[in-house]
C-alpha positions in Angstrom: 1.3 47.1 51.5 -1.5 44.5 51.6 -3.7 45.0 54.8 -3.4 42.1 57.4 -5.7 39.3 57.3 -8.1 39.0 60.2 -8.7 35.6 61.7 -11.7 35.4 64.1 -12.2 32.4 66.4 -16.0 32.1 67.5 -15.8 29.6 70.4 -19.7 29.5 70.6 -20.7 27.8 74.0 -17.4 26.3 74.5 -15.3 25.0 76.4 -17.3 23.9 79.4 -15.1 25.3 82.2 -12.8 28.3 82.9 -9.8 26.1 83.4 -10.3 24.6 79.8 -10.9 28.0 78.2 -7.8 29.4 79.9 -5.7 26.4 78.7 -6.9 26.9 75.1 -6.2 30.7 74.9 -2.8 30.2 76.8 -1.9 27.7 74.1 -3.2 29.9 71.2 -1.4 32.9 72.7 1.9 31.2 73.0 1.9 29.4 69.5 0.9 32.6 67.7 3.0 35.2 69.7 5.4 35.6 66.9 2.6 36.4 64.4 2.9 39.7 62.6 1.1 39.4 59.4 -2.4 38.3 60.7 -4.7 40.0 63.2 -6.2 37.5 65.7 -9.6 38.0 67.4 -11.0 35.3 69.9 -14.6 35.5 70.8 -15.4 33.2 73.8 -18.3 33.1 76.0 -19.0 36.2 78.0 -18.2 34.5 81.3 -14.4 34.0 80.2 -13.8 37.5 78.7 -12.5 39.1 82.0 -10.3 36.2 83.0 -8.9 36.0 79.4 -8.3 39.6 79.0 -5.6 39.4 81.9 -3.6 36.7 80.0 -2.6 38.4 76.7 -2.4 41.8 75.3 -1.5 40.3 71.8 -4.6 38.6 71.4 -7.8 41.0 70.8 -10.9 39.8 72.5 -14.3 39.9 70.8 -17.6 39.0 72.1 -20.5 36.8 70.5 -23.3 39.1 70.7 -24.3 42.5 72.6 -27.7 44.3 73.1 -28.1 47.4 71.2 -29.6 50.7 72.5 -29.5 52.1 76.1 -28.4 50.3 79.1 -31.5 49.4 81.2 -33.7 46.8 82.7 -32.9 43.9 80.2 -32.6 40.7 82.0 -29.9 38.4 81.0 -28.5 40.9 78.5 -24.8 42.4 78.1 -24.4 45.9 76.8 -21.7 46.9 74.3 -20.7 49.8 76.7 -19.7 46.8 79.4 -18.0 44.8 76.9 -15.8 48.0 76.0 -15.1 48.8 79.5 -13.9 45.0 79.9 -11.4 45.5 77.2 -13.4 43.8 74.3 -13.0 45.5 71.0 -15.0 43.3 68.5 -18.5 41.8 68.7 -20.3 39.4 66.5 -23.6 40.6 65.3 -26.4 38.8 63.4 -25.0 35.5 63.4 -27.1 33.0 61.8 -27.7 31.1 65.0 -29.1 34.3 66.5 -31.2 35.0 63.4 -32.6 31.6 63.8 -33.8 32.5 67.3 -35.8 35.4 65.7 -33.4 38.5 65.5 -34.6 40.7 62.6 -32.5 43.1 60.3 -33.9 46.0 62.0 -33.0 44.5 65.6 -29.5 43.9 64.3 -29.1 47.4 63.0 -30.0 48.8 66.4 -27.0 46.5 67.8 -24.6 47.6 65.2 -25.4 51.3 66.2 -24.9 50.4 69.8 -21.7 48.6 69.3 -20.3 51.4 67.3 -21.4 54.2 69.8 -19.6 52.2 72.4 -16.4 52.0 70.5 -16.8 48.3 69.5 -16.0 46.9 65.9 -19.1 44.8 64.7 -18.7 41.8 62.9 -21.8 41.8 60.8 -22.8 38.3 59.6 -25.0 37.9 56.4 -25.7 35.0 54.1 -28.5 33.0 52.5 -30.2 29.8 53.5 -30.0 28.3 50.1 -28.8 28.9 46.3 -31.2 28.8 43.6 -31.1 28.8 40.0 -32.8 32.3 39.7 -30.0 33.9 41.9 -32.5 35.3 44.2 -29.9 34.8 47.1 -28.1 38.0 45.8 -31.3 39.9 46.6 -31.5 38.2 50.0 -28.0 39.2 51.1 -28.5 42.8 49.5 -31.5 43.3 51.7 -29.7 42.0 54.8 -26.9 44.4 54.1 -29.1 47.4 53.4 -31.3 46.9 56.5 -28.7 46.1 58.8 -26.6 49.2 57.8 -29.5 51.4 57.7 -28.3 55.0 59.0 -24.7 54.0 59.4 -22.5 56.8 58.4 -19.7 56.6 55.7 -17.1 57.1 58.3 -18.4 54.3 60.4 -18.5 51.7 57.6 -14.6 50.8 57.6 -15.0 50.0 61.3 -17.5 47.3 60.5 -16.4 43.6 59.4 -18.6 41.8 57.1 -18.8 38.2 57.5 -20.2 36.1 54.7 -21.6 32.9 56.2 -23.9 30.8 53.8 -26.2 29.1 56.1 -26.3 25.9 53.7 -22.5 25.4 54.5 -22.5 25.6 58.2 -22.2 22.4 60.0 -25.6 22.5 61.9 -27.6 22.7 58.7 -29.5 19.5 57.4 -27.8 18.3 54.1 -25.2 21.0 54.2 -22.6 21.1 51.5 -19.1 22.5 51.4 -18.9 26.0 50.1 -15.9 26.8 47.5 -13.6 29.7 47.0 -15.6 30.6 44.0 -18.9 30.8 46.1 -17.1 33.2 48.4 -15.6 35.2 45.7 -18.7 35.6 43.8 -20.5 37.0 46.9 -17.6 39.0 48.1 -17.5 40.8 44.8 -21.3 41.2 45.2 -21.1 42.4 48.8 -18.5 45.1 47.7 -20.7 46.3 45.0 -23.7 46.7 47.4 -21.4 48.8 49.9 -19.9 50.8 47.1 -23.3 51.8 45.7 -24.5 52.8 49.3 -21.6 54.3 50.7 -19.0 55.2 48.0 -15.2 54.7 47.8 -15.0 54.0 51.6 -16.5 50.4 50.8 -13.0 49.6 49.6 -11.7 49.8 53.1 -14.2 47.5 54.7 -13.1 44.0 55.4 -15.1 41.2 54.2 -14.4 37.7 55.6 -15.6 34.3 55.1 -17.3 31.9 57.6 -19.2 28.4 57.1 -17.5 25.4 58.5 -14.0 26.8 57.3 -10.9 24.7 58.5 -7.4 24.3 58.0 -7.9 22.1 55.0 -9.7 24.9 53.0 -8.4 28.1 54.5 -5.6 28.7 52.0 -8.3 28.2 49.3 -10.6 30.8 50.7 -7.8 33.3 51.6 -6.0 32.9 48.4 -8.9 32.9 45.9 -12.2 33.7 47.9 -11.8 37.4 47.7 -11.9 37.9 51.3 -9.8 39.6 54.1 -9.9 37.0 56.6 -11.8 34.2 58.1 -14.6 33.6 61.0 -13.7 30.1 62.4 -16.0 28.1 64.3 -15.3 24.5 65.4 -11.8 24.4 64.1 -11.1 27.5 66.6 -11.3 25.1 69.6 -8.6 22.8 68.3 -5.1 24.4 68.9 -3.5 22.7 66.2 -6.0 23.4 63.5 -6.5 27.1 64.4 -2.6 27.8 64.7 -2.4 26.2 61.2 -5.1 28.5 59.8 -3.1 31.5 61.3 0.1 30.3 59.7 -1.7 29.9 56.4 -2.8 33.5 56.8 0.6 34.8 57.8 2.2 33.1 54.6 -0.2 34.6 52.4 0.5 38.0 53.6 4.3 37.9 53.5 
C-alpha cells in the first residue's frame, strides 16, 4: 500500500490574533475530519500552539523553528524539548526565510540533531536560489543536504522530511517564476540519490515533499508527477477553501 501523502501548512507570521487562529484551525479540523488518506500537519506561530493543541487530536501540530543544542540562556528562543512537551511533533528547520537571516548549514545541523533528540520530526528545507545552464544548482542542494545531515544516523533519516523549496519560485522572490512538476521530479530524484549514496537503502523510506508557492491549482500536478510524498503549503494554507482542496486532491491520489 502506498504511504500517505503528508500535507504541511506553514502559517508563517499569521493570523494576527488568537481568535483568528482558532477559527481557521477549527474550520480546517472540521472540513478534514473524515480524511484518512493524507497526514495533515499545521505549523502556526509559537504563541498559538498550546491553545490549538487542545482543539483537535486529529491534526498534528508542527513548529516553524526550534533552537538546537542544550537548553540555556538563549533569550527569545524556544527549544525542541519545550515543543515536544507541549504536544508538537514536527518542526520546520532551515526554511529559506531563516537562511536569509544568516542560518548556516552547520547551525541547521545542530537544530536537526536537537529536534531528533527531543523526539521531534524535522522538516528540512533545501533549495537553490536560481537555476543555471551549467546545472550547478545540483551541487548547491547536495552541499545543503550533506552539511545539514552530517552526523545523522541511518536510523534517524526516515524520521526527517526533506522539503524541496526552490527559492526562485517562492512568492517573496523578486522576478519569481512558477516551478513545474518536472522541476520537482528532477530534484526529487537527485535528492533521493544523494541520500541513498550517503545513507544506503533507508533513503527509500525518507519522505520528500515540495514547497514553493504551491496552491490548489498546481497541487495535483506536483503530487501526481513531481516525484514527491507531500507538500509544504504557505499562503494557500491560510485560506480554508484552498487548503481543504489541496487535502482532497492528496486524498484522491492516494485511494
